[in-house]
N, C-alpha and C positions, 0 to 999 in steps of 0.2 A: 504493500499499499504506500503511496506517495505522502510526503508530510500534508499537512493540512495547512490551509494557508490562513493567517490569522492577519486581520486588518485591524492596525491600531490608529484610532482619531483622535486628536487633540484638540479641544476647542481653544486653545491658547497657542498664538502663534510664536510666541518667544520660545526659543531653541533651550534655556535652560530652564524652562517653565515646570512648575512641582507636579504638572498634570504629563508633562511628558514622562517625569521620575517615574510616574506612579503607573505609566502605561508600559515602562521599562520593565519594572518590576512584575508587572502582570504577564508582560512575554515571559519572562523567566518563570513564573511560576506554573504559565499555560503547558509548557513544556515543547518539546520539539515541534517546530511548525516553520514554514516559510513566511517571517514576518514582514510584512508591508505595512508602511506607513504613509498615511494618506497627507496631500498638502492643499490646507484649505486657504491657500493665498487666491482666493478668487474674487473677480467683480462683486459688488454689491448687487443683490436680484433688483433688477430692472425689467419690467413686463414690455418696455420700449427698446429695451437693448434684445431683448429675447425677442421680438417680433421683428425687429429689421436685420439681425444678424443669426438668429437662431440661439440655441445654448450654447455657450463656450466650450470650447474644447476640453478647458482644463477642468469642467462642469463633468463632462460626458467621459473623461478619465476618472473621477472618483466615481461616478456612477459604475464603471465599468469595474473599477476596484471592489467595490461594495457587492455588485454581481458575482464577480471571481472570489469573493472571500467565502473560507467554510466556516469563519466564525469572527466575530467583532467585537473590539473592546474600546468604549469609548473614554475618554478622560474629560470629563465635564467641569471646568472652572466657574467658580461665583464669582460674578460682578455684580456689584451692587444689589444683592439679594437676587439675581435671576442669571438665566443664560446669557453666555455670552454673544454678543453680535456676530462673530467669527463663527462658532457652531451653528446659530440660527439660520444665519445666511447659506451656510452650507448644506442645512437641511432642506431649505427653502428651494435652492435651487435644483437638487438631487430630485425633488419631487416633479420637478417638471420637464424629466427625461422620463420619456417614454419605457415601460415595461416594471415599474415598480422596483428598483433598486434594493431595498430592505427589505421586501417580500419575504416572510419566513426564514430570514437570517438569524441565525443565534447570535445574541447582542446582551453584551453587560455596559453598564453604565458605573463608572468609578469617579471619584472626586478629590480633590485635594485643595484644600483653601488655607489662606492664611488665617481667616474667620473661625469662630470657635464653634460651628455648625459644621464645619467640612465640605462645604457646597451642598447643603441638605437640597435648599430650594432649587439650585440651579441642576442637580439631579431629577428631583420630580418633573420640573419643567421640561427636561431634557426627555424623560421616559415618557411623557404626554406626547409629545413631538413625534417619537417614535411610534409610539401606538398607532397614531393617524396612519403612519409608513409603514404599518405591518410588519413591523420587525417583529420578531421572536424573541421577548425577552425572557431571559433567563432568571428564575427565581432566586431568591437569597438573601441572606444580611445584607443590608448596606454597606458596601465599603467608602466610607467618608474621612479622611485624613485632615484633621483641625490642627491649627498650628503648623500648618506645612513647611514653614520656614526653618522649623525644629524637628521635622520627622523624616528627615534623612540624612543619612551620613555625608562625609565627604565624596564617597564614590557613587552615591545617588540613591544607596538602600535603605528601604525601610528601616528605621531603628526599632520600632515598637514592636513586641512578639503577637501581641493582639492583633493589630493592623496585618501582619504579615500573613497570620492563620488565616483571618477573615479573606484575604486577598487567594490564598493557595486553595481555601473551599470554593472560593465563586469560579476562579480557573478550573478547578477540576469539575465543578457542575458545567462550566461552559463546554469542556471538554466530551465531556459525557453526552451533549447535545448532540454530538458527530456521530455517535456509535448508532 
């Protein structure tokens, strides 16, 4: 059997973001896979642009990555008690590509935030959007990393054993969805 394709989608564009670190930890916990990182550096959704030029190639590439993935992990940062514009924009654009890219895709959402709730509101909002997009949301205890600026060591690894265990459990459930 070939390695499963694990798509990582970070709702933060910053290379050193806490959610990118968390996604890296998720990929490690998932185990052997072909790991693909999505690029959400997309133009803002604009119906006039879509009508004049069609869906941009970068969005079509993202939709193809989603369709080609066996499993998806989304890192949903929280900005001002909500989903990031970057992530919402990507979900809106992907919804415009024919073929429902997220339909039935096993998906887990994780969050890391500097705040005390670990991104709970952003995670809830992201899950709500993914329900509309017909993703197969894998149930389990939420992975919410609060105080993210202190949650990772110098190598980008989670320091807290409880957080590590929760992430390992979520990734095991995600992997089990592939069987």
